[in-house]
Every structure is written in C-alpha cells, then in structure tokens.
N, C-alpha and C positions, 0 to 999 in steps of 0.2 A: 066750870064756864066752857062751853061747848064751842068748836070752831066751824062746824057747818052752818051754812048761812043762818044768820039771824033776821036778816032782811032778805026776801026773794025780791029783787029790785028791778026797775026798768034799766036795761043795759044798754039801750040805744041814746047815747049821750049827745047832746049837742055841744059842739066845739067850737065856741067864738073866738075870732081872731082879735088880737090887739089893735087899737087904734094907733095912729102915728103919735099922738100925744102921749098914749101909755107906754109905747117903746122908748119915746124920749125920756120919760120919767125912769124907766128902768136904767137908763144910761147913766143917771146922775144920782138918784137917790139911794138911801142906805135902807136896804129891805131887811129891817129888824123887826118886823111883825111877820107872823105866818101868813097872813093875808096878802101883804105886799110881796114877800118871797115868792108864794105860790104864782101870783100874778105875773111875776116875771120870769119863772122857770117855765118857759114855753115849750109846747110840743115843737115848734120850729126849730126852736134852740137846740134841743135834743137831738133832732132829725139832722141839723146841720153837722153836728158832730159824727153822727153815724155816716152822712154821705162822705165827710172826710176820710174816715176809716175805710168806707167801700172804695174810695179812690185810691187809697194807699195799697189796699189788697190788689187792685188792678194792675198797679204799677209794680208789684213784687211778686208775681206768679200766682196770684189769687189767693194768697194767704197772708196771715200776720201771726203765725206760730212764733213762739219763743225760739230764739236760735237763727232767725230768718231776718232778712233786712226789712221786711215787713213789720215784724215787731218793733225793730230800731225806728222806724219812720212812725210808727204809732206813739212811741215814747216822745219822738221829737215834737209830734202835733200837741200832745197834752202840754209837754213843757212849755211850748210857745204860747199856748192860750192862756196858761197860768202866769207866766211871767208878764204877758200884756196887761193881766189883770192886777199885778203888783205883788204876786206870792213871790216868796222865796222859796225854792225849790231843793229838795234833798234827792239825789239819785242814788239810791239804796242798793249795792251791788251783792249779788249772790252767784254762786256757781252751780251749774246744773249740767247733767248729761243730756245733751241733744241727740235724737236718733234721728238720722237723716232719712228721708223718705226713700222706700225701697222701690224696686220696678220688677213686675211680673208681666211678661208678654208671652202669649202663645204663638208660635212660629208656624206650626202645621197640625193637623191637616188644614185648620183655619188661622188666620191672624188676627189677634184681639190683644188689646191692652187691657189688664185686670186691676181693680182696686186691690191693693195689698199693703202690707207693712212687716216689718221684721219683728220677730219674737225676741223678748228679753232674753240674754244669754246667746244669741245668734252670733255666729261667726261672719266674717264678712267676705266678700268675693263676687266676680262677675263670670258669669259662664253661660254658654247655650248648649243644650244637649236634649237626649230623649227623656220623656217622662215616663217613669215605671210605676204604675199602680202597685199598691201594697196591700192586700187583702181587704179590699174596699166594699162596703155594703150601701150601695147607693140606691136601691129599690127602684131600679128601672128594668127595661127590657134586657139590657146587657148585663145587667147585675141584679138578680131577681132576689135580693136579700132586703131585710128590714134594717134601715138604718140605726134602729134603736140597739142592733147587735153589734154594732161597730166595736172591734177590738183592734182595728188596723195598727200594726207596728208595736204593739204592746209586747210581743214575744220575738225572741230572734228567729224562731220557726217561721214567722211570717214572710221572711225574706228568703226562705230556702227555695231553690229553684229559680230565683230571679237573677239576671245578670247584671251586675254593677260594675262590670270589668273595664267599661269605657272610661275615658279621660273625664267626662261632664255629665255623669248619670244623676238624674233627678227623682228623687223618691217623692211619690205622692201618697199622702197618708190622711186617713181621716180622724177626726176627734172621736174620742169616747173612749172609756174604761181604764183608762191610766194616763199618768202624767204626760205633759208634752215632752218634757225633758227625755222621758224614757223611751219614747216614740222617736225623738230625733238622734238620740245617741244609739239607738239600735240600727237606725239607717246609716248613720256615719261609720259603726262598726261593720255594716254589711257592705261598705265601700261606695256609697252614695257620695256625690260631691256637693250636693244641695238637697233641701228638703221643703215640699210645700205641704202644709197641713190645711185641708179643708175643713169646713164646718161640718157637723154631724147630720144635719138634715131631717132628724127624727121629731122636730118640732117646730113651728114658726119663728120661734126664738132662736133656733139654732141653724138658720139657712143663710144669714148674713155673713160678711166678712169676719172671720176670727183671727185676732192676734193677741197672743196670750204670753206668758211667761214660762221659757223653758231653761231657766239659769240654774234649777236646782234640783236634785232628786227628792222623792217622799222624806227621806232621812235628814234633808237639809244640806248635804253635801253637793258641792258645785258640779254642774253637768259638764263644764269645760268644753263645750261644743267648739269646733273649728270651722264647721260647714255652715254656709248661710242656711237660715230658716226663716221661710216667709208664710204668710197666712192667704187663704182665699175662701170666698163663699162657697156654699154647697153646690149651686149651680155653675160657677165657674169651675169648681173641681170636676164635676161632670164632663164639661167639655174638654179639660185637661186630660182626662181619663180615656179619651178616645185612642183607637188604635193608630199608631203611627204619630202620636203628638210628640212633639218637641216645643221647648220653651227657652226664653232668655230670662235670666234673674240678675239683678244687681242689687248687693247690700253694701253699703259703705259702713266703715265703722263708726260706733258713738264717739263723741267729741264732747270733751269738757270745754263749756263756754261760759263766759261772764255775761250776766244779764243784769238790769236793774228793774226795781220798783221805783215807782214815781211818788214821792211823798210831798205834800204841801200844808201848810196850816196857818190858821188864823191864831195868833197869840190870845190868851185869855188873861184874866186877872187873877184867878184862883188857880191853885196847883193841881188842877184835875184835866184830864185829857179825855175827849170824846172823839172815837175814830168812825170814820165811813169809807167802806172800800168796795172794789169791784175789780174782777179781773179783766185784764187789758188785752191778753193773748186769744189768738183763736187756735183751733186745731189746725193741722197741716192740710187737711183736705179742703178748707174753705176759708172765707174771709172773716166768719165769726161776726156778723152785724147784729145778730140777737143773741148769741151765745159766743163772746161775752160782752159785746157793743153796746147793748142797750143799757146795762147797769154802769158802764164806764161813761158812755156819752150822757147819761142822767146826772150822775154825780159831778161830773166836769161842768155841766150847766149849772147846778146848785153852787158850786164853789166859786164860778165866775159871778153869779148873781148875789152872792154873800161876801164879796171880796171888801166891800165897804163896811160890814158889820164889825163891831167890837163885842165878841161874846164873852160871856163870864168864865166859861171853861175853855180851854184851847180846843179848837176844832180841827182834827187833822184828817186829811182826806188821803187815800192811798189807791193806786192803780197797781195791780200785782201782776207779775210776770210768771211765765211757765206754771201757772194755775192747772192748765189743762194736762200738764205732765206730771200732776200729782201734787198740787198745792205747794209748790217748791218755793214761791217767792214768799207766799204769806208765812209759811213755815220758817224760812230763813230769817225773815224779819223778826218775828216773835222770838225766836231762839236767840236772836243776836241781841235781845234787850236783857239789861240787868233786871234784877229782882225790884229795884226801886223804880225803874221804868216802867216794867210790868204794872207795878202796883198803882202807878199814877193813871193809868187807863181805866175809866169807869166802865166803859161799855164799847162794844163794836157792833156797827150795823153793816148788814152785807146786802149787797144789791147786785146779784149776778146776771139772772135772766128776767127780766121784769116786762117783757113784751111778747111773749110767745103768741103765735098766730090763733092757736086753739086753747086760748089760757084758761086759767081758772086763778082766782085772786087768792093765793096761797100765802100764809104767814107762818114763820117758824114757831113751832111749838115749844115755846121756852119753858113752860111749867109742866109739861107731859099731862095735860089735862085729857088729851086724846088717848092716852095710854098705848100708843103705837111705837115700835121700834125703841129707840134710844130713850133713856130716861130724861129728867129735866136737865136744862142747863144750870150754869152757875146761878146764884141767887141774884135776882134782877132780871134774869131772862125772861121771866113771865110778866114782868111790869113792861119791858119793851114789846113784847107781844100784845099786851093790853092796850098799848097806844096805837098800835096799828088797828087794832079792831074798833078802837073808838073813831079813827081815821074814816074808816069805811063805813062804820054805821052812821056817821053824821052825813055821809053821801048816800045813805041808804043803797049801799052796794054789799052784795053777799060775800063772804070771805070763808076760808076753810084751813085747818091747821095742816101743817106738813112737818114731818119728824126733824128735829134738830140733830141730825145724825153726825155731823162734822163733815159732811161731803163737799162744802164749799170753804171759801176762805176764812169763814169764820172757825173753822175747825181747830186751827192751833191757837186761837184765842180762847175757846172753852176749855181747851187742854190744859191751860195754864190758870183756870179760874175767873176768867175775864166774862162778864154777862153778855150775852150776844143775842141778836135777833135780826129779822129783816124781812124781806119779800122775795117772792118766787112765782113764777107763772106756769111752771112745768116745763119738762125736758122731754125725755123718750118714752115716759108713762102714757097710759092710754086714758083717754078721756070716757068717764063712764056715762051710761045713759042718764043717770040721776044729775051728774055734773052737766051734762048738755042742757038738761031741763031747766038748770039754774042760770048757767052763764051763756048758754048758747053754743055755737060751734057744733062740731061732728063727733058723736059718740063713735069710739072704736078705732078713732085715729090718735095719734101721738099729740100731745099738747103742742110740741115743736116738731113738724114734721121733716124739718131739715135739720135737726140737732146734730152738730159734728159732721155735717154734710157739706159739700161745694154749694148747694143750694141756699145756705144760710146767708142771704144777701141783704141788699137794703130793702127789698120787697118782702122779706120774710118777717112780717111783724104784725102786731096787732096795734094800731094807733090809738084805740081807746085805752087798752091796758098801760100802754107805754105812757100815756098822758096821766092817766090818774096815779100811776105808781111814781112818776117823777115828782109829782105834788106830793105825795106821801114820802118819799125819800127827803125832799126839801123840808116838809113839816116836821119830820123828826130829827133832823140833823140841827136844824135851828132850835126846836124845842130842848134838847139835851145840851147843845152849846151854851145855852141860858140857865138851865135849871136841871140838876140831876138829882134832886130830893127824892123822887121815887124810886131811884136806884140805890144811892149811896146814904140818903138821909140827910144830905147837905143841901140847904135852901140856896138857890141861885138867884139871879137877877129878876126874873119873872117867871110866871106859869103860863105859858101858851098853851091855848087849845089847838086841836089839829085845823080847826077853821072850815067853814062851810062854803069856801069860795068855789065858784064853777070852774071845771078844767080849762085851761087855756090852750090856745092853738099858736 
C-alpha cells in the first residue's frame, strides 16, 4: 500500500457554515454517528479554542510553555471547557526540569538583543563583560577562513595568548569538530566566566540559533560546568566577534517543577480504552497556536461534541504537558501505568500539528510500507493508518506517509507495544516541488515556516487542512470508541465508515 497520493485531488474546498438550526441541533443531540459528529466539529469551534490559547499567550509573555503561567492558564481553559460539558477531569501530575529563558545582549560597539538559550549542563550566572573570539573561522573579510574548518575551542592551545584575566570575560566559540562540552570546559579552564557558542555557518542548516547539550564528555563522564553557556546564530556570532564587543548574559538555574497532563474520558461498556492525545504546551519562544495548538484545539472540540455519546469502549482524551521539552508529560503518564492499565489501551491516536500553513496530508506509516526510517509500529498500527487513508480517499484528497519514528506523544505508547497512528501536516521539513504540485503551497519553504518561533500565532494556519483533519480526528475517535475489531479482533457496537460529509465551517 503506497502512501503517496492515490488521488490527485481538487484542493480548493468550499467550506459551508452551519445554519442556526444546525447549531441548535449540535447543542442538544447525541453525535453518535460519524456524519453527525463531523457536522458538529466545526472549523469555527476549533478556531475559537485557538483564539483562546492565543489570548492566554498574549497575557503571559507570549508563551504557553510548560513551567510558565501560560501553560497553567492553558490547562485551566481546557479543564473549564470539559467540565462545562460534564466530563470528570484527572489532572495527572509529573515533575520535569524547567529551563528558564536565557538572555544574550550585545552592549558594544552596537546594542542588540539576540535570540539565545542555555545549553544543557550550563552553569548559572549574570554578568557583563568583553567578548573574546576563540579561533573563529567565519569566512568574511575579517576572518577569511572556511567555516567548515572550524575547530574553535577544541584544544587548550586555542586559548593561548588570549587574556581571560578579567572578572567577567566571555569566550566566543564556534560550533564544529568536537563536543560542546569540550569547548566549554576548555574555555572555563582558560579563565572565561561565560561562553557563547555560535553556529558553524558552513551550510544553510548551520546558520540559525544553536542550543545543544554540553552536560557530558565523549566518554560519558559529566562536564560539571560552572560557567553559563548560551547559544547564538552564526550571523549574531559575527556581530559579537567585532573588535571591542561587550555583552550581557543571564542564565538562571534549571528548576524542578510539577506540571499536569489533562485527562478526560467517556466511560465505555467494554473493558477497552481508546486514547486520543495532543500536546498542549508551546515552546518558550512563542504562543504555539499551530504547534501544538491545532491538535489540542481539534481534540477539545471533538471531546465537547462527543460529550453525550455512550461509546462501547472507554474514550480517553489527553492534553500533554512538557512535550516540547522531550515528550515529558506523555512519557510520565505511560510509565506511571500498571501493566494491566497499559494492556487495557487498545490504541493511541496522535494529533500534534494538523494545520501547517504549507501543509501536506501526512499519515503516520504504521506498517512501514514506505520502508523509510523506523520500522513498523506495534501490530494494529497499520490498520489505523488504513483508516485515515480511507478517510482521505473518500474525500478524494491526496495523502502521504510519514515515519512513525516516536518523535511525538505516540512515542511512549509504541515503546510499550500499544498500536498508534495519527495525522501530521509537517514542521521544519522542506516542501518538495512534487509535493507543491500535489497539495499546492510553496516548494522550498518549510511546511510550517513559524515552527517553534514567535510567529506561530493565530494566523499561522491552513484553515483547509485544519478543517479536514479535525473531521478526520472526529471520525477516527468515534469509530474506535465504538469498534476496535480491526485492531484487537473484538467486535464493538457498530462499524462506522469515515463518512463523506463535506467539511464544516
């Protein structure tokens, strides 16, 4: 079964709105068929939740990252909506290491604030002082070397002849040739009180901000750094390398904080659990309305419109925290389940980013029929993939496989053998010419140009993709809530088809 488009379809969809009568019907009826549920899971409903998440970010410093007040307010919003619909809520706690945002400001010969972040294993501190370049290879007039030759800071000899005798000297080091930990440790040994590591600049993928791991040496032993270590882009590093450059750095120590996942469920008659989840948090840099607000908003609207349904299987919805910090919330949840509780979960459906502006309709490749990357998911994952393929085919929409690599909240579930699948519209990957010919959009640009950036706001969205995929999520969640025979061989109450209802507005 190939995942490249089976149908090269018309992408300019008409999005009819609901009549007043239809809206009233959605408020009172039980949406126990795919057609009824898709009619009531509207684009307007999903967008209202995204607007609320944007307002939360605006009121909390532009972010909804776990560990911040913006995440707490996001949890409160989801809980409030679910409780209004009659759900009993579990706030599932977990502890994670919150890394506060770092500050990097150039004070002279120009004044500029730079995007930055602290490296894992960094020490903490606040200081202002001279920036001292260390064996840089920037490839410009002042430093006519090839950035691909950068070995900056890899040898103690790189610091010979440099004066780090002042009280707040900052070593400016370039990525390349050795571990970040080795570069930072050599700088600290030379007397630097802080370290800036700029990206290498030897390819387009190595020009942006670099923030990495400096916690251990190549042999695995800890680096035990005490000086603050922050990152910079290649071009900001060029500015910081100017003669007479001084800078201000602030790095606060990491904090252990308790956050919560939001869990809500519709109890079923059979002893099986069907889970659907999305990441609720954003990155520190921005509000995260597409990543991860698109999936969170969609499954929230599905949950609200399913509130009156009495499923055959228990349907459990999850909004995960600290996923942008390494799938912390979903991992803690799965690891906290007993073996019996894990065994009860028939499948997990993942909806992280489902409205990317330069989208492709990706389906997680559960059976590894593409033969790319990771192997197949746990038995049953291919059947989930096939359900979504059927959904797109019934709408005459093209689709494509994407690797079931474990990189989203389904990762902890497949790690313990739970069949998983879901939808994805692309993140930092680059749209190909072939893909642009099928789905439209711009070849050579990222699927989501604002991925993990401050510009991931309410307007960073494809309404078309969000609308279609919200319906797809609704169809899958209801289908498996009623019948998991395709996954575990147990017949449920009914066998619903995805339904060729038109997209709703």
